[in-house]
C-alpha positions in Angstrom: -55.2 1.1 43.6 -53.4 4.2 44.8 -52.3 5.6 48.2 -53.9 9.0 47.7 -57.2 8.2 49.5 -55.7 7.5 52.9 -53.9 10.9 52.8 -57.2 12.8 52.9 -58.8 10.8 55.7 -58.3 11.1 59.4 -58.8 9.2 62.6 -62.5 10.1 62.8 -63.2 8.4 59.4 -61.0 5.5 60.3 -63.1 4.9 63.5 -66.4 5.3 61.6 -65.3 2.6 59.2 -64.0 0.4 62.1 -67.4 0.6 63.8 -69.1 -0.7 60.7 -67.5 -4.0 61.5 -67.4 -3.6 65.3 -71.1 -2.7 65.7 -71.1 -3.9 69.3 -68.3 -1.4 70.0 -66.0 -4.1 71.6 -63.0 -2.4 70.1 -62.0 -5.7 68.6 -62.4 -7.3 65.1 -61.2 -10.4 63.5 -58.0 -10.3 61.4 -60.2 -10.9 58.3 -62.4 -7.8 59.2 -59.2 -5.8 59.9 -58.1 -6.5 56.3 -61.5 -5.5 54.9 -61.4 -2.3 56.9 -57.9 -1.2 55.8 -58.8 -2.1 52.2 -62.0 -0.1 52.4 -59.9 2.8 53.6 -57.6 2.6 50.5 -54.7 0.5 51.8 -54.2 -1.8 48.8 -51.6 -4.3 50.1 -50.8 -7.6 48.4 -51.6 -10.8 50.3 -47.9 -11.2 51.2 -47.9 -7.7 52.6 -51.1 -8.4 54.6 -49.4 -11.5 56.1 -46.4 -9.4 57.1 -48.6 -6.6 58.6 -50.8 -8.9 60.6 -48.2 -11.5 61.7 -47.6 -9.9 65.1 -51.2 -8.8 65.7 -53.6 -10.7 67.9 -56.8 -12.2 66.6 -59.0 -10.4 67.3 -57.2 -7.2 66.3 -57.8 -4.3 68.7 -58.7 -0.8 67.8 -55.4 0.5 69.2 -53.5 -1.9 66.9 -55.6 -0.6 64.0 -55.1 3.1 64.8 -51.3 2.5 65.2 -51.2 0.8 61.8 -53.3 3.5 60.1 -51.0 6.3 61.5 -48.0 4.7 59.7 -47.1 6.2 56.3 -48.7 4.2 53.5 -46.2 3.5 50.7 -48.7 2.0 48.3 -48.6 2.6 44.5 -48.9 6.2 43.2 -50.8 7.3 40.2 -47.4 7.7 38.4 -46.5 4.1 39.4 -49.8 2.8 37.9 -49.3 5.0 34.8 -45.8 3.6 34.2 -47.0 0.0 34.7 -49.8 0.5 32.1 -47.5 2.2 29.6 -45.3 -0.9 29.7 -48.1 -2.7 27.8 -48.6 0.1 25.2 -46.3 -1.4 22.6 -46.6 1.5 20.1 -46.6 4.3 22.7 -50.0 5.5 21.5 -51.2 6.4 25.1 -54.1 3.9 24.7 -54.8 0.3 25.5 -57.7 -1.7 24.2 -60.4 -2.3 26.7 -60.1 -6.0 26.3 -56.3 -5.7 27.0 -57.1 -3.9 30.3 -59.6 -6.5 31.3 -57.0 -9.2 30.6 -54.2 -7.4 32.5 -56.4 -6.8 35.6 -57.7 -10.3 35.7 -54.5 -12.2 35.1 -51.5 -10.3 36.5 -50.4 -9.5 40.0 -53.2 -9.2 42.6 -55.8 -10.5 40.2 -59.3 -8.8 40.1 -62.4 -10.8 39.2 -64.0 -10.1 35.8 -67.0 -8.7 37.7 -64.8 -6.2 39.5 -63.1 -5.1 36.3 -66.4 -4.8 34.5 -67.7 -2.6 37.3 -64.7 -0.3 36.9 -65.0 -0.2 33.1 -68.6 1.0 33.4 -67.2 4.4 34.5 -64.3 4.6 32.1 -64.4 6.4 28.7 -63.8 4.0 25.8 -63.3 5.5 22.4 -65.0 4.4 19.1 -62.1 1.9 18.5 -62.6 0.3 21.9 -59.5 1.9 23.4 -58.9 3.6 26.8 -56.6 6.5 27.4 -54.0 5.2 29.8 -53.4 8.5 31.6 -57.1 9.0 32.2 -57.5 5.4 33.4 -54.7 5.7 35.9 -56.1 9.1 37.1 -59.6 7.5 37.5 -58.3 4.6 39.5 -56.4 6.9 41.8 -59.1 9.5 42.4 -60.5 9.3 46.0 -64.1 8.3 46.3 -66.2 11.4 47.2 -67.9 9.7 50.1 -65.6 9.0 53.0 -67.9 6.6 54.8 -68.3 3.2 53.1 -71.8 1.9 52.3 -72.3 -0.8 54.9 -74.8 -2.7 52.8 -72.3 -2.8 49.9 -69.5 -3.9 52.2 -71.7 -6.7 53.6 -72.4 -7.9 50.1 -68.7 -7.9 49.3 -68.0 -9.9 52.5 -70.7 -12.4 51.7 -69.3 -13.3 48.3 
């Protein structure tokens, strides 16, 4: 959800992720795979932004086009942006939202997540005895880079199949 991940990765990690989709090393992937690659690398664009980014690209997309795109600054949401968005739903300024409210927000607003995706996230989130989640901790969790820089190919293939 945040831009922080792409700031810690470099061209080598980008190429490693590219080749998970271009296993024949043709230096070309479909536009759909290009979108999967950039999202796996932390670029969380809306569908409208994806359309704008890819409108002048060929299909298939070349590795050169991909690397050119990845070298551009990513202006996605920051942890502070996410925190402010979540705080807007905290009517009494308690610093907490009910877990059920978070599930509802994430599955119904903006770029909607599936309930399965939200429940996967919620497995790793601390919920207090009243069923509430600390907004600041939740925003930090969502914006913390994944320790492994190379995506799990089996997991990516499962995601693509669904």
